[in-house]
N, C-alpha and C positions, 0 to 999 in steps of 0.2 A: 371737632369735639369741644364742647364748651368748657372753658376753664383750664384746658390743657396746653394752650399756647403760651410761649414765653416771648413771642415777638410783639412787644408793646412799645409805648413811647419811651419808657425809661431805658429799655434795652437799646433802642436806637440812639438815645442821647449818650449812653455809655460809649458807643462807637465814636461819636463825635468828640467826646472828651479824650479818648485814647488816640484819636487821629488815624483810625483804620477804617477800611471798607467805606470809602467816601461815597460810593454810589448808593449806599443805604442810609446816609445821614438825613435826619429829619429837617424840614424847613417850616418856618412859621409865616403864615400869611393871614392878614386880617384877624389876628388874635387866635388863630387856630393852627394846630400842628399837622403837617402832612409829611408822610414818609413813603418813598417809592416801594413798590412790590419787590420782594426778593425772588431769587431763582426758584425757590421751593414753594412760593405762594401760588395757590391755584385760583383760577378765575371761577366765577359761578358756573360756567358751562363745564369746566373741568371737574369741579366738585360734583356736579350732577352725574357726570360720566362715571366717576369712581363709586358714587353711591348706588347707581343703577347696577354696576357690576356686582357689588356686594349684596344687593337686594335679590338678584336672580340666581346667584351661585347655588349649586347643589352639592352637598357633601355627604359622605356615608353616615349611617346612624352611629352615634357615639363619638363622632369626630370632633364636634364642637356643639355648642348650643345653637339654636335657630338664629343665625346672624341677621336674617331678614327682618326680624322683630326689632333689632337694634338700629335699623337704618331708616331714616326719614328722607326719602328722595325729594319731596317737595321743599322741605326746609334745608336740604343738603347738610344733614347732621348725622353723626353716629353717637349713640348714647347707651348707657347702662351695659357696657361690655364687662364681662367677668374677666378675672385675671388669666384664666386659661384661654379665653377667646382672644385676648390681646396677644398672647404668645402665638396662637394659630394665625392671627392676622399678620404679625410681623414675619413669622417664619415661612408661611406658605402662600398667603393670599395677597399681601400688599405688593410684592413685586409684579404680580399679574395685573393688579388694579391700577397701578400708576405707570405701567408700560405705555409709552407713547404720549403720556400726559405731562411728565416733568422732563427737564433736560437730561441728557445722557449721563452727565457726571453725578447728578442727584440720584438717578435711577441706579447707577452702578454702586454707589456708596451704600444706599439702603439695602440693595440686594445682597451685597457682601455681608452686611450686618445680620440679615435674616439667615443667610447660609451658616454664619458662625453659630448662631443660637440653635439652628436645626441640627447641626452636627454635634454640638456640645450636649444637647438634650436627647440624643439618640439612645436607644436601649443598650447598645454595646458601643464602647469607645476603645480605640486603640491608642497606644502611647505615641506612635508616629503621627496620628491625626491630631492629637492634642499638641504636639510640638509644632505642627504646621499652623494650627490655630493661634498658638501663642506668638508665633512669628508674624502672622498676618494681621491680627487685630490692631496693633499699633498703627499700621498703615491705613487700615480702615477708619480708625478714629481721626487720623490726620486728614483724611479726605472729608470727613464730616465737619471738622473744625474749619475747613476752607469754605464750607457751605452755610452752616448754621451760625447763629450768633454766639458770642462767648458765654452769655447767660445760660445757654442750654447745657453747658458742660459742668455739671455739679459733680459731687463725689460719687454718685451712683453710676454715672456714665464712665468715669475713670476706673471704677471697680471692675468693669468688664475685662480689663487687662489681666486681672488675677484669677479669673474663673478657670482657664485651662489648667493652671497649676493646682488649683483646689480640686479639680476633677481627677488629676493624677494622684492626689493624696488620699481622697476619700471615696473615689469611685463614681459610678453613674449618678446623675442627679435625681433619677426616679425614686431613689431610696432616701432622699433628703428634702425634697420640696414639700410645700405645705398643702398641695391640692387634696390629697386624701384626708388630711386632718381637717381642712376647712369643710369638706363635704360631711364628715362625721359630726363636726360641731353643729352644722346646719341641721342634721338629723336630730341631735340631742335637743336643739332649741325648739324643734317642733313638739317635743314631749311636754314642754312647759305649759301647764294650764293655770297654775296658781303662781303668779309672779312674786308673791310674798314668800313662797317656799319652792324656789326653782330646783334645789337639789333633790328634794323629795319627789317632785313631779317627774324629774328625769329618771329617777330610780324606779318609780312605779310604772312609768310609761315603757321603760325598757323591759321590765318583767312581763307586762301585758303583751307586748309584741313577741317576746320569746315564747310565751305560752301559746299564742295564736299560731305561730309558725309551727310549733311542735304538734299541736292538735290537727292542723290542716293537713299534715302529711298522712294522717290516718283516716281522713274523710274524703271520699271520692268526689272530685269536682270542686273542692273548696280551696285548693292551694294555688289557684291561678294568680291571685293578687300578690302572693309572696314569692312565686316563682314565675314571673312574667315571661311570655314568649317574645320573640323578636317583633319589631314594629310591623314588618311586612310578612308575617307568618301566614301561610295559606293552608296548613294542614300537612299531615304525613302521608296521606293516601294518594297514590298516583292514579291518574285516569287510565281506563282501559282503552288504549288506542294503539294502533300499529305504528312502527317507526322507531326512531332513536329514543333512548330513555330520557334524554334531556328535554324532550318535548312532551313527556307524559305527566309532568308535574302540574298541579292545579295552580291557578294564578288569576289575578284580576288586574285591570288597567289602573295605573297610578296617574292621576291627572294633576297637573301643576296648579298651584294657587294663582288665580288671575286677579285677585283682589288687590 
């Protein structure tokens, strides 16, 4: 991911000034700085392996956006991930993508962090689970501190320690995070046609859409755009054939994208 790494020359020179992690200290030869690869650094072949995994993975409808569009296997890059996609990547997909690619200690630490967020963001949380997460997350962060550079650990990383206690006070995170609000703001932004009068455009656009939805419910065959069916919907009528009922449903072959 471009612009997301903190492993740069200044971070390596900080290690040298602090006298720690001598195996990662930079060296200068012929006027150029060189620094060795860390244990979490992926080779071009390993990057291609991770990108290919994310490119071909199939997930249920509504699980996340189309992650394959955000992966460039040729350039070995991941770009334009939404915030929800980043959560899905850390909680569910990243442990499978890096398994067998990074060392075991790096894999274990990242997997523990993903499990922490997955259990913390579940629809139902129990107090005993939150107590276990609160006791485990300092150990997980200690493992990460042994792997990554000190510059990686800013205030946002250390804030993770307080998340289980916050969940005990205010409840599940689904009632507090910004994803529904961000989607609604995106919808309101689409209403704007006159950028000089955004408030009026939003008000008029909202009224027009409400009117269309109301009228479409009284016109046969016109409400499909406002009440869309599932992506792979094949109709309600079953085929007249003998045998089990599960084989009577109509359907069509879903071919994978080979492009």
